[in-house]
mmCIF file as Biopython writes it, N, C-alpha, C and O atoms, coordinates in Angstrom:
data_model
#
loop_
_atom_site.group_PDB
_atom_site.id
_atom_site.type_symbol
_atom_site.label_atom_id
_atom_site.label_alt_id
_atom_site.label_comp_id
_atom_site.label_asym_id
_atom_site.label_entity_id
_atom_site.label_seq_id
_atom_site.pdbx_PDB_ins_code
_atom_site.Cartn_x
_atom_site.Cartn_y
_atom_site.Cartn_z
_atom_site.occupancy
_atom_site.B_iso_or_equiv
_atom_site.auth_seq_id
_atom_site.auth_asym_id
_atom_site.pdbx_PDB_model_num
ATOM 1   N N  . MET A ? 1  ? 0.779   -1.216 -0.112 1.0 0.0 1  A 1 
ATOM 2   C CA . MET A ? 1  ? 0.066   0.003  -0.040 1.0 0.0 1  A 1 
ATOM 3   C C  . MET A ? 1  ? 0.948   1.247  -0.024 1.0 0.0 1  A 1 
ATOM 4   O O  . MET A ? 1  ? 1.901   1.337  0.749  1.0 0.0 1  A 1 
ATOM 5   N N  . THR A ? 2  ? 0.623   2.185  -0.870 1.0 0.0 2  A 1 
ATOM 6   C CA . THR A ? 2  ? 1.418   3.455  -0.820 1.0 0.0 2  A 1 
ATOM 7   C C  . THR A ? 2  ? 0.666   4.526  -0.427 1.0 0.0 2  A 1 
ATOM 8   O O  . THR A ? 2  ? -0.560  4.449  -0.503 1.0 0.0 2  A 1 
ATOM 9   N N  . TYR A ? 3  ? 1.245   5.595  0.014  1.0 0.0 3  A 1 
ATOM 10  C CA . TYR A ? 3  ? 0.551   6.873  0.591  1.0 0.0 3  A 1 
ATOM 11  C C  . TYR A ? 3  ? -0.051  7.608  -0.602 1.0 0.0 3  A 1 
ATOM 12  O O  . TYR A ? 3  ? 0.572   7.622  -1.663 1.0 0.0 3  A 1 
ATOM 13  N N  . ALA A ? 4  ? -1.103  8.152  -0.498 1.0 0.0 4  A 1 
ATOM 14  C CA . ALA A ? 4  ? -1.784  8.969  -1.685 1.0 0.0 4  A 1 
ATOM 15  C C  . ALA A ? 4  ? -0.887  10.184 -1.980 1.0 0.0 4  A 1 
ATOM 16  O O  . ALA A ? 4  ? -0.538  10.954 -1.086 1.0 0.0 4  A 1 
ATOM 17  N N  . THR A ? 5  ? -0.546  10.319 -3.205 1.0 0.0 5  A 1 
ATOM 18  C CA . THR A ? 5  ? 0.074   11.497 -3.699 1.0 0.0 5  A 1 
ATOM 19  C C  . THR A ? 5  ? -0.668  12.802 -3.162 1.0 0.0 5  A 1 
ATOM 20  O O  . THR A ? 5  ? -0.020  13.718 -2.655 1.0 0.0 5  A 1 
ATOM 21  N N  . ASP A ? 6  ? -1.826  12.841 -3.271 1.0 0.0 6  A 1 
ATOM 22  C CA . ASP A ? 6  ? -2.635  13.951 -2.871 1.0 0.0 6  A 1 
ATOM 23  C C  . ASP A ? 6  ? -2.504  14.352 -1.348 1.0 0.0 6  A 1 
ATOM 24  O O  . ASP A ? 6  ? -2.538  15.532 -1.001 1.0 0.0 6  A 1 
ATOM 25  N N  . ARG A ? 7  ? -2.359  13.354 -0.498 1.0 0.0 7  A 1 
ATOM 26  C CA . ARG A ? 7  ? -2.236  13.471 0.741  1.0 0.0 7  A 1 
ATOM 27  C C  . ARG A ? 7  ? -0.806  13.997 1.184  1.0 0.0 7  A 1 
ATOM 28  O O  . ARG A ? 7  ? -0.746  14.858 2.062  1.0 0.0 7  A 1 
ATOM 29  N N  . ILE A ? 8  ? 0.246   13.542 0.646  1.0 0.0 8  A 1 
ATOM 30  C CA . ILE A ? 8  ? 1.615   14.127 0.582  1.0 0.0 8  A 1 
ATOM 31  C C  . ILE A ? 8  ? 1.662   15.436 0.287  1.0 0.0 8  A 1 
ATOM 32  O O  . ILE A ? 8  ? 2.254   16.240 1.006  1.0 0.0 8  A 1 
ATOM 33  N N  . HIS A ? 9  ? 0.957   15.805 -0.947 1.0 0.0 9  A 1 
ATOM 34  C CA . HIS A ? 9  ? 0.960   17.161 -1.158 1.0 0.0 9  A 1 
ATOM 35  C C  . HIS A ? 9  ? 0.325   18.074 -0.120 1.0 0.0 9  A 1 
ATOM 36  O O  . HIS A ? 9  ? 0.880   19.136 0.159  1.0 0.0 9  A 1 
ATOM 37  N N  . GLU A ? 10 ? -0.788  17.718 0.452  1.0 0.0 10 A 1 
ATOM 38  C CA . GLU A ? 10 ? -1.648  18.456 1.515  1.0 0.0 10 A 1 
ATOM 39  C C  . GLU A ? 10 ? -0.721  18.567 2.550  1.0 0.0 10 A 1 
ATOM 40  O O  . GLU A ? 10 ? -0.571  19.691 3.030  1.0 0.0 10 A 1 
ATOM 41  N N  . GLU A ? 11 ? 0.038   17.493 3.068  1.0 0.0 11 A 1 
ATOM 42  C CA . GLU A ? 11 ? 0.944   17.565 4.240  1.0 0.0 11 A 1 
ATOM 43  C C  . GLU A ? 11 ? 2.055   18.551 3.985  1.0 0.0 11 A 1 
ATOM 44  O O  . GLU A ? 11 ? 2.445   19.321 4.862  1.0 0.0 11 A 1 
ATOM 45  N N  . ILE A ? 12 ? 2.587   18.510 2.689  1.0 0.0 12 A 1 
ATOM 46  C CA . ILE A ? 12 ? 3.773   19.518 2.418  1.0 0.0 12 A 1 
ATOM 47  C C  . ILE A ? 12 ? 3.086   20.933 2.419  1.0 0.0 12 A 1 
ATOM 48  O O  . ILE A ? 12 ? 3.582   21.907 2.984  1.0 0.0 12 A 1 
ATOM 49  N N  . ALA A ? 13 ? 1.987   20.952 1.783  1.0 0.0 13 A 1 
ATOM 50  C CA . ALA A ? 13 ? 1.444   22.552 1.815  1.0 0.0 13 A 1 
ATOM 51  C C  . ALA A ? 13 ? 1.073   23.045 3.125  1.0 0.0 13 A 1 
ATOM 52  O O  . ALA A ? 13 ? 1.152   24.244 3.392  1.0 0.0 13 A 1 
ATOM 53  N N  . TYR A ? 14 ? 0.638   22.102 4.026  1.0 0.0 14 A 1 
ATOM 54  C CA . TYR A ? 14 ? 0.189   22.606 5.394  1.0 0.0 14 A 1 
ATOM 55  C C  . TYR A ? 14 ? 1.381   22.927 6.289  1.0 0.0 14 A 1 
ATOM 56  O O  . TYR A ? 14 ? 1.301   23.892 7.049  1.0 0.0 14 A 1 
ATOM 57  N N  . ILE A ? 15 ? 2.439   22.207 6.248  1.0 0.0 15 A 1 
ATOM 58  C CA . ILE A ? 15 ? 3.690   22.232 7.055  1.0 0.0 15 A 1 
ATOM 59  C C  . ILE A ? 15 ? 4.477   23.601 6.427  1.0 0.0 15 A 1 
ATOM 60  O O  . ILE A ? 15 ? 4.982   24.430 7.184  1.0 0.0 15 A 1 
ATOM 61  N N  . ALA A ? 16 ? 4.513   23.720 5.129  1.0 0.0 16 A 1 
ATOM 62  C CA . ALA A ? 16 ? 5.317   24.736 4.528  1.0 0.0 16 A 1 
ATOM 63  C C  . ALA A ? 16 ? 4.637   26.032 4.802  1.0 0.0 16 A 1 
ATOM 64  O O  . ALA A ? 16 ? 5.348   27.032 4.888  1.0 0.0 16 A 1 
ATOM 65  N N  . TYR A ? 17 ? 3.285   26.145 4.956  1.0 0.0 17 A 1 
ATOM 66  C CA . TYR A ? 17 ? 2.559   27.344 5.020  1.0 0.0 17 A 1 
ATOM 67  C C  . TYR A ? 17 ? 2.684   27.674 6.455  1.0 0.0 17 A 1 
ATOM 68  O O  . TYR A ? 17 ? 2.844   28.862 6.735  1.0 0.0 17 A 1 
ATOM 69  N N  . HIS A ? 18 ? 2.633   26.739 7.475  1.0 0.0 18 A 1 
ATOM 70  C CA . HIS A ? 18 ? 2.775   27.130 8.922  1.0 0.0 18 A 1 
ATOM 71  C C  . HIS A ? 18 ? 4.166   27.338 9.404  1.0 0.0 18 A 1 
ATOM 72  O O  . HIS A ? 18 ? 4.383   28.111 10.337 1.0 0.0 18 A 1 
ATOM 73  N N  . PHE A ? 19 ? 5.220   26.610 8.746  1.0 0.0 19 A 1 
ATOM 74  C CA . PHE A ? 19 ? 6.601   26.668 9.259  1.0 0.0 19 A 1 
ATOM 75  C C  . PHE A ? 19 ? 7.622   27.367 8.382  1.0 0.0 19 A 1 
ATOM 76  O O  . PHE A ? 19 ? 8.772   27.634 8.730  1.0 0.0 19 A 1 
ATOM 77  N N  . HIS A ? 20 ? 7.028   27.654 7.107  1.0 0.0 20 A 1 
ATOM 78  C CA . HIS A ? 20 ? 8.030   28.180 6.084  1.0 0.0 20 A 1 
ATOM 79  C C  . HIS A ? 20 ? 9.098   27.353 5.856  1.0 0.0 20 A 1 
ATOM 80  O O  . HIS A ? 20 ? 10.220  27.855 5.781  1.0 0.0 20 A 1 
ATOM 81  N N  . TRP A ? 21 ? 8.939   26.134 5.728  1.0 0.0 21 A 1 
ATOM 82  C CA . TRP A ? 21 ? 9.889   25.101 5.383  1.0 0.0 21 A 1 
ATOM 83  C C  . TRP A ? 21 ? 9.808   24.894 3.884  1.0 0.0 21 A 1 
ATOM 84  O O  . TRP A ? 21 ? 8.748   25.045 3.276  1.0 0.0 21 A 1 
ATOM 85  N N  . SER A ? 22 ? 11.024  24.520 3.256  1.0 0.0 22 A 1 
ATOM 86  C CA . SER A ? 22 ? 11.170  24.137 1.683  1.0 0.0 22 A 1 
ATOM 87  C C  . SER A ? 22 ? 10.474  22.788 1.626  1.0 0.0 22 A 1 
ATOM 88  O O  . SER A ? 22 ? 10.328  22.053 2.602  1.0 0.0 22 A 1 
ATOM 89  N N  . MET A ? 23 ? 10.040  22.522 0.339  1.0 0.0 23 A 1 
ATOM 90  C CA . MET A ? 23 ? 9.566   21.235 0.096  1.0 0.0 23 A 1 
ATOM 91  C C  . MET A ? 23 ? 10.497  20.004 0.309  1.0 0.0 23 A 1 
ATOM 92  O O  . MET A ? 23 ? 10.064  18.883 0.577  1.0 0.0 23 A 1 
ATOM 93  N N  . GLU A ? 24 ? 11.893  20.331 0.158  1.0 0.0 24 A 1 
ATOM 94  C CA . GLU A ? 24 ? 13.041  19.391 0.204  1.0 0.0 24 A 1 
ATOM 95  C C  . GLU A ? 24 ? 12.990  18.981 1.769  1.0 0.0 24 A 1 
ATOM 96  O O  . GLU A ? 24 ? 12.909  17.806 2.127  1.0 0.0 24 A 1 
ATOM 97  N N  . GLU A ? 25 ? 13.045  20.081 2.667  1.0 0.0 25 A 1 
ATOM 98  C CA . GLU A ? 25 ? 13.215  19.930 4.048  1.0 0.0 25 A 1 
ATOM 99  C C  . GLU A ? 25 ? 11.803  18.950 4.771  1.0 0.0 25 A 1 
ATOM 100 O O  . GLU A ? 25 ? 11.814  18.243 5.779  1.0 0.0 25 A 1 
ATOM 101 N N  . ILE A ? 26 ? 10.760  19.222 3.889  1.0 0.0 26 A 1 
ATOM 102 C CA . ILE A ? 26 ? 9.698   18.404 4.574  1.0 0.0 26 A 1 
ATOM 103 C C  . ILE A ? 26 ? 9.646   17.094 3.990  1.0 0.0 26 A 1 
ATOM 104 O O  . ILE A ? 26 ? 9.199   16.135 4.618  1.0 0.0 26 A 1 
ATOM 105 N N  . LEU A ? 27 ? 10.148  16.997 2.643  1.0 0.0 27 A 1 
ATOM 106 C CA . LEU A ? 27 ? 10.092  15.587 2.219  1.0 0.0 27 A 1 
ATOM 107 C C  . LEU A ? 27 ? 11.301  14.654 2.885  1.0 0.0 27 A 1 
ATOM 108 O O  . LEU A ? 27 ? 11.310  13.426 2.961  1.0 0.0 27 A 1 
ATOM 109 N N  . ASP A ? 28 ? 12.355  15.620 3.361  1.0 0.0 28 A 1 
ATOM 110 C CA . ASP A ? 28 ? 13.452  14.743 4.105  1.0 0.0 28 A 1 
ATOM 111 C C  . ASP A ? 28 ? 12.849  14.123 5.532  1.0 0.0 28 A 1 
ATOM 112 O O  . ASP A ? 28 ? 13.535  13.307 6.147  1.0 0.0 28 A 1 
ATOM 113 N N  . LEU A ? 29 ? 11.862  14.434 5.917  1.0 0.0 29 A 1 
ATOM 114 C CA . LEU A ? 29 ? 11.277  13.943 7.060  1.0 0.0 29 A 1 
ATOM 115 C C  . LEU A ? 29 ? 10.499  12.563 6.904  1.0 0.0 29 A 1 
ATOM 116 O O  . LEU A ? 29 ? 9.801   12.322 5.919  1.0 0.0 29 A 1 
ATOM 117 N N  . GLU A ? 30 ? 10.661  11.773 7.848  1.0 0.0 30 A 1 
ATOM 118 C CA . GLU A ? 30 ? 10.168  10.288 7.906  1.0 0.0 30 A 1 
ATOM 119 C C  . GLU A ? 30 ? 8.647   10.588 7.917  1.0 0.0 30 A 1 
ATOM 120 O O  . GLU A ? 30 ? 8.136   11.559 8.474  1.0 0.0 30 A 1 
ATOM 121 N N  . HIS A ? 31 ? 7.980   9.600  7.208  1.0 0.0 31 A 1 
ATOM 122 C CA . HIS A ? 31 ? 6.560   9.934  7.018  1.0 0.0 31 A 1 
ATOM 123 C C  . HIS A ? 31 ? 5.862   9.996  8.458  1.0 0.0 31 A 1 
ATOM 124 O O  . HIS A ? 31 ? 4.933   10.798 8.552  1.0 0.0 31 A 1 
ATOM 125 N N  . ARG A ? 32 ? 6.176   9.292  9.523  1.0 0.0 32 A 1 
ATOM 126 C CA . ARG A ? 32 ? 5.767   9.299  10.852 1.0 0.0 32 A 1 
ATOM 127 C C  . ARG A ? 32 ? 6.039   10.788 11.467 1.0 0.0 32 A 1 
ATOM 128 O O  . ARG A ? 32 ? 5.247   11.289 12.265 1.0 0.0 32 A 1 
ATOM 129 N N  . ASP A ? 33 ? 7.072   11.367 11.086 1.0 0.0 33 A 1 
ATOM 130 C CA . ASP A ? 33 ? 7.496   12.732 11.815 1.0 0.0 33 A 1 
ATOM 131 C C  . ASP A ? 33 ? 6.680   13.813 10.957 1.0 0.0 33 A 1 
ATOM 132 O O  . ASP A ? 33 ? 6.320   14.821 11.565 1.0 0.0 33 A 1 
ATOM 133 N N  . ARG A ? 34 ? 6.378   13.704 9.701  1.0 0.0 34 A 1 
ATOM 134 C CA . ARG A ? 34 ? 5.605   14.552 9.041  1.0 0.0 34 A 1 
ATOM 135 C C  . ARG A ? 34 ? 4.264   14.465 9.416  1.0 0.0 34 A 1 
ATOM 136 O O  . ARG A ? 34 ? 3.700   15.554 9.533  1.0 0.0 34 A 1 
ATOM 137 N N  . ARG A ? 35 ? 3.648   13.539 9.621  1.0 0.0 35 A 1 
ATOM 138 C CA . ARG A ? 35 ? 2.399   13.185 10.240 1.0 0.0 35 A 1 
ATOM 139 C C  . ARG A ? 35 ? 2.188   13.892 11.521 1.0 0.0 35 A 1 
ATOM 140 O O  . ARG A ? 35 ? 1.194   14.564 11.795 1.0 0.0 35 A 1 
ATOM 141 N N  . ARG A ? 36 ? 3.177   13.690 12.253 1.0 0.0 36 A 1 
ATOM 142 C CA . ARG A ? 36 ? 3.271   14.362 13.685 1.0 0.0 36 A 1 
ATOM 143 C C  . ARG A ? 36 ? 3.305   15.840 13.474 1.0 0.0 36 A 1 
ATOM 144 O O  . ARG A ? 36 ? 2.467   16.551 14.029 1.0 0.0 36 A 1 
ATOM 145 N N  . TYR A ? 37 ? 4.091   16.264 12.817 1.0 0.0 37 A 1 
ATOM 146 C CA . TYR A ? 37 ? 4.061   17.842 12.592 1.0 0.0 37 A 1 
ATOM 147 C C  . TYR A ? 37 ? 2.694   18.274 12.085 1.0 0.0 37 A 1 
ATOM 148 O O  . TYR A ? 37 ? 2.182   19.222 12.681 1.0 0.0 37 A 1 
ATOM 149 N N  . THR A ? 38 ? 2.044   17.743 11.108 1.0 0.0 38 A 1 
ATOM 150 C CA . THR A ? 38 ? 0.682   18.118 10.812 1.0 0.0 38 A 1 
ATOM 151 C C  . THR A ? 38 ? -0.313  18.075 12.033 1.0 0.0 38 A 1 
ATOM 152 O O  . THR A ? 38 ? -1.081  19.003 12.284 1.0 0.0 38 A 1 
ATOM 153 N N  . GLU A ? 39 ? -0.234  16.966 12.736 1.0 0.0 39 A 1 
ATOM 154 C CA . GLU A ? 39 ? -1.082  16.849 13.928 1.0 0.0 39 A 1 
ATOM 155 C C  . GLU A ? 39 ? -0.783  18.100 14.878 1.0 0.0 39 A 1 
ATOM 156 O O  . GLU A ? 39 ? -1.702  18.803 15.296 1.0 0.0 39 A 1 
ATOM 157 N N  . GLN A ? 40 ? 0.345   18.297 15.143 1.0 0.0 40 A 1 
ATOM 158 C CA . GLN A ? 40 ? 0.739   19.444 16.181 1.0 0.0 40 A 1 
ATOM 159 C C  . GLN A ? 40 ? 0.337   20.742 15.623 1.0 0.0 40 A 1 
ATOM 160 O O  . GLN A ? 40 ? -0.200  21.565 16.365 1.0 0.0 40 A 1 
ATOM 161 N N  . ILE A ? 41 ? 0.555   21.011 14.337 1.0 0.0 41 A 1 
ATOM 162 C CA . ILE A ? 41 ? 0.118   22.267 13.733 1.0 0.0 41 A 1 
ATOM 163 C C  . ILE A ? 41 ? -1.463  22.418 13.945 1.0 0.0 41 A 1 
ATOM 164 O O  . ILE A ? 41 ? -2.017  23.434 14.365 1.0 0.0 41 A 1 
ATOM 165 N N  . ALA A ? 42 ? -2.036  21.310 13.605 1.0 0.0 42 A 1 
ATOM 166 C CA . ALA A ? 42 ? -3.570  21.333 13.806 1.0 0.0 42 A 1 
ATOM 167 C C  . ALA A ? 42 ? -3.980  21.704 15.147 1.0 0.0 42 A 1 
ATOM 168 O O  . ALA A ? 42 ? -4.967  22.419 15.313 1.0 0.0 42 A 1 
ATOM 169 N N  . ALA A ? 43 ? -3.248  21.240 16.170 1.0 0.0 43 A 1 
ATOM 170 C CA . ALA A ? 43 ? -3.618  21.422 17.463 1.0 0.0 43 A 1 
ATOM 171 C C  . ALA A ? 43 ? -3.389  22.909 17.879 1.0 0.0 43 A 1 
ATOM 172 O O  . ALA A ? 43 ? -4.253  23.585 18.437 1.0 0.0 43 A 1 
ATOM 173 N N  . LEU A ? 44 ? -2.330  23.285 17.604 1.0 0.0 44 A 1 
ATOM 174 C CA . LEU A ? 44 ? -2.071  24.814 17.748 1.0 0.0 44 A 1 
ATOM 175 C C  . LEU A ? 44 ? -2.855  25.632 17.156 1.0 0.0 44 A 1 
ATOM 176 O O  . LEU A ? 44 ? -3.113  26.694 17.723 1.0 0.0 44 A 1 
ATOM 177 N N  . VAL A ? 45 ? -3.461  25.318 15.791 1.0 0.0 45 A 1 
ATOM 178 C CA . VAL A ? 45 ? -4.403  26.108 15.033 1.0 0.0 45 A 1 
ATOM 179 C C  . VAL A ? 45 ? -5.700  26.242 15.811 1.0 0.0 45 A 1 
ATOM 180 O O  . VAL A ? 45 ? -6.230  27.308 16.125 1.0 0.0 45 A 1 
ATOM 181 N N  . ALA A ? 46 ? -6.253  24.712 16.147 1.0 0.0 46 A 1 
ATOM 182 C CA . ALA A ? 46 ? -7.476  24.709 16.930 1.0 0.0 46 A 1 
ATOM 183 C C  . ALA A ? 46 ? -7.291  25.506 18.211 1.0 0.0 46 A 1 
ATOM 184 O O  . ALA A ? 46 ? -8.168  26.326 18.483 1.0 0.0 46 A 1 
ATOM 185 N N  . ARG A ? 47 ? -6.283  25.367 19.008 1.0 0.0 47 A 1 
ATOM 186 C CA . ARG A ? 47 ? -6.155  26.212 20.244 1.0 0.0 47 A 1 
ATOM 187 C C  . ARG A ? 47 ? -6.164  27.684 20.018 1.0 0.0 47 A 1 
ATOM 188 O O  . ARG A ? 47 ? -6.876  28.447 20.671 1.0 0.0 47 A 1 
ATOM 189 N N  . ALA A ? 48 ? -5.303  28.081 19.017 1.0 0.0 48 A 1 
ATOM 190 C CA . ALA A ? 48 ? -5.370  29.585 18.687 1.0 0.0 48 A 1 
ATOM 191 C C  . ALA A ? 48 ? -6.890  30.155 18.272 1.0 0.0 48 A 1 
ATOM 192 O O  . ALA A ? 48 ? -7.343  31.228 18.671 1.0 0.0 48 A 1 
ATOM 193 N N  . ALA A ? 49 ? -7.464  29.375 17.541 1.0 0.0 49 A 1 
ATOM 194 C CA . ALA A ? 49 ? -8.934  29.710 17.132 1.0 0.0 49 A 1 
ATOM 195 C C  . ALA A ? 49 ? -9.803  29.689 18.320 1.0 0.0 49 A 1 
ATOM 196 O O  . ALA A ? 49 ? -10.667 30.557 18.448 1.0 0.0 49 A 1 
ATOM 197 N N  . GLY A ? 50 ? -9.633  28.727 19.232 1.0 0.0 50 A 1 
ATOM 198 C CA . GLY A ? 50 ? -10.491 28.910 20.514 1.0 0.0 50 A 1 
ATOM 199 C C  . GLY A ? 50 ? -10.198 30.025 21.479 1.0 0.0 50 A 1 
ATOM 200 O O  . GLY A ? 50 ? -11.046 30.316 22.323 1.0 0.0 50 A 1 
ATOM 201 N N  . GLU A ? 51 ? -8.950  30.729 21.404 1.0 0.0 51 A 1 
ATOM 202 C CA . GLU A ? 51 ? -8.473  31.621 22.121 1.0 0.0 51 A 1 
ATOM 203 C C  . GLU A ? 51 ? -9.145  33.077 21.774 1.0 0.0 51 A 1 
ATOM 204 O O  . GLU A ? 51 ? -9.423  33.928 22.619 1.0 0.0 51 A 1 
ATOM 205 N N  . GLY A ? 52 ? -9.347  33.189 20.366 1.0 0.0 52 A 1 
ATOM 206 C CA . GLY A ? 52 ? -9.747  34.314 19.708 1.0 0.0 52 A 1 
ATOM 207 C C  . GLY A ? 52 ? -11.177 34.567 20.007 1.0 0.0 52 A 1 
ATOM 208 O O  . GLY A ? 52 ? -11.749 35.539 19.514 1.0 0.0 52 A 1 
#
C-alpha cells in the first residue's frame, strides 16, 4: 500500500504554510514525523482559534 500523492502534497503545503520550510526539508522527514508535525500544527491552530 502506498501513501496517496494528494495526501503527501496536502501535508507538504500545510507544513510549509505554517513553518515556512522548503519542500525538500519536508520531504526529508520520515513519514511518521511529517504526520506528527501536521497533527501538532492542527492542535496549535485549533487552540489559537479557541482563544480568539
